[in-house]
Structures are given as C-alpha cells and as structure tokens.
C-alpha positions in Angstrom: 26.0 143.0 152.3 25.5 146.6 151.5 22.7 148.7 153.0 20.7 148.6 149.8 20.8 144.8 149.7 19.8 144.7 153.4 16.9 147.1 152.6 15.7 144.9 149.8 15.8 141.9 152.1 13.8 143.5 154.9 11.3 145.4 152.7 8.7 142.6 152.9 8.5 142.8 156.7 8.6 146.6 157.1 5.2 147.8 158.2 3.6 151.0 159.3 4.9 150.6 162.9 8.5 149.6 161.8 11.5 151.8 162.6 14.7 151.0 160.6 17.9 152.5 162.1 21.0 151.5 160.1 24.1 151.4 162.3 26.8 150.7 159.9 29.9 152.6 158.9 29.2 155.7 156.8 27.0 158.7 157.2 24.6 158.2 154.3 23.1 154.8 155.1 19.7 156.2 156.1 19.6 158.3 152.9 20.4 155.2 150.8 17.5 153.3 152.4 14.8 155.8 151.6 14.5 155.0 147.9 14.0 151.3 148.9 11.8 151.6 152.0 10.3 155.0 151.7 11.0 157.8 154.2 8.5 156.8 156.9 10.3 153.8 158.5 13.9 155.2 158.3 15.6 156.8 161.2 19.2 157.9 161.4 21.6 156.6 164.0 25.0 155.8 165.3 26.3 153.2 167.8 29.2 153.7 170.1 31.0 150.8 171.8 34.5 150.2 173.0 36.1 147.6 170.9 39.1 146.5 168.9 39.7 144.7 165.6 41.0 141.2 166.4 40.9 139.9 162.8 39.7 141.2 159.4 35.9 141.6 159.8 36.0 140.6 163.5 35.5 143.2 166.3 35.6 142.3 170.0 34.0 144.5 172.6 36.6 145.3 175.2 34.9 147.8 177.5 31.5 148.6 179.0 30.7 151.8 177.1 27.6 151.2 174.9 25.4 153.9 173.4 23.0 154.2 170.5 22.0 157.6 169.3 19.1 157.9 166.9 16.5 160.3 165.6 14.0 161.2 163.0 15.4 162.5 159.8 13.3 165.7 160.1 15.2 166.5 163.3 12.2 166.2 165.6 11.8 164.0 168.7 9.1 161.3 168.2 7.1 158.8 170.3 8.8 155.9 168.4 12.2 157.4 169.3 11.1 157.5 172.9 10.0 153.9 172.7 13.3 152.9 171.2 15.1 154.8 174.0 13.2 152.8 176.5 14.0 149.5 174.7 17.7 150.4 174.8 17.4 151.1 178.6 15.7 147.7 179.1 18.5 146.0 177.2 21.1 147.6 179.5 22.6 150.4 177.4 22.1 154.1 176.8 19.8 155.2 174.0 19.4 158.9 173.2 17.3 160.8 170.8 18.9 164.2 170.3 17.9 166.4 167.3 19.1 164.3 164.4 20.9 166.4 161.8 21.7 163.9 159.0 25.3 163.9 157.9 26.3 166.3 160.7 25.5 163.5 163.2 28.3 161.4 161.8 30.8 164.3 162.5 29.4 164.9 166.0 29.6 161.1 166.7 33.3 160.8 166.5 34.4 159.7 170.0 37.1 157.8 171.7 36.6 154.7 173.8 35.7 156.7 176.9 32.9 158.5 175.2 34.8 161.8 174.9 35.0 163.6 171.6 38.2 162.8 169.7 40.7 165.6 169.0 40.8 166.3 165.3 37.1 165.6 164.5 35.0 168.5 163.5 32.8 168.3 166.6 35.7 168.3 169.0 37.2 171.3 167.2 34.0 173.3 167.4 33.1 172.9 163.7 29.7 171.6 162.5 
C-alpha cells in the first residue's frame, strides 16, 4: 500500500488532535500526505532500527538500537512533538524532535546499525 492509499484509509479518523508521522522509505511521504489530509496533522519523521532482510518484504530486528526522529514541517518544536517524544520514552525507545528540515532530514538520517553516520552519505561528508 502506498502512502496516498494509507492516507485515504485513515482520513476518516484523523481529527484536530491527530499527528500523522509517516515512517516509510523515501523522503517525500509527508509531502504526499498533505493533499489528502491537509497540512495540520502531518509531521515528518524517520525511524532507525538495527535489522536485516530475511526474505523479500520481511525485516528482522537484530539489535537494540531504536530511535524515531520527527518534527513539524515548519521546522519548529511543538507541544505535540514533545508529547510524542514522551510516548516514545514510555514505549522504551528514543524519540527526538530536532528542527525538521523536510527532504534534508532524509539525508541527515543515513546511519549504520550503531547509530553513526554512514560514510558516503551527504550528512557524513559534511554536505546538507
């Protein structure tokens, strides 16, 4: 299912207090949801876990590194981002709300399974 289809499916349950943070591959998922859900509920985000592909479409978590990075599309911190960070902590993994910078976040997010920036990604090479 694509992000647009997922957006159509959840649209009836998205209310004024809802935050939608797409965590799928690609750097434009949030932008693709805005025409369907409007800009208010959509936040950007990335998830980092240690894993390996064990079969087509099947990924197994193999380590303990878990982090979710998210933020408002205007780049500002927000109370709902803080609430989401607290929910992540209660669930036992790190949540962070840095200044979100849209597509640039996808480049900064490239990391290896130890959480270090990978060589060859723009962020590791000092490019943004």
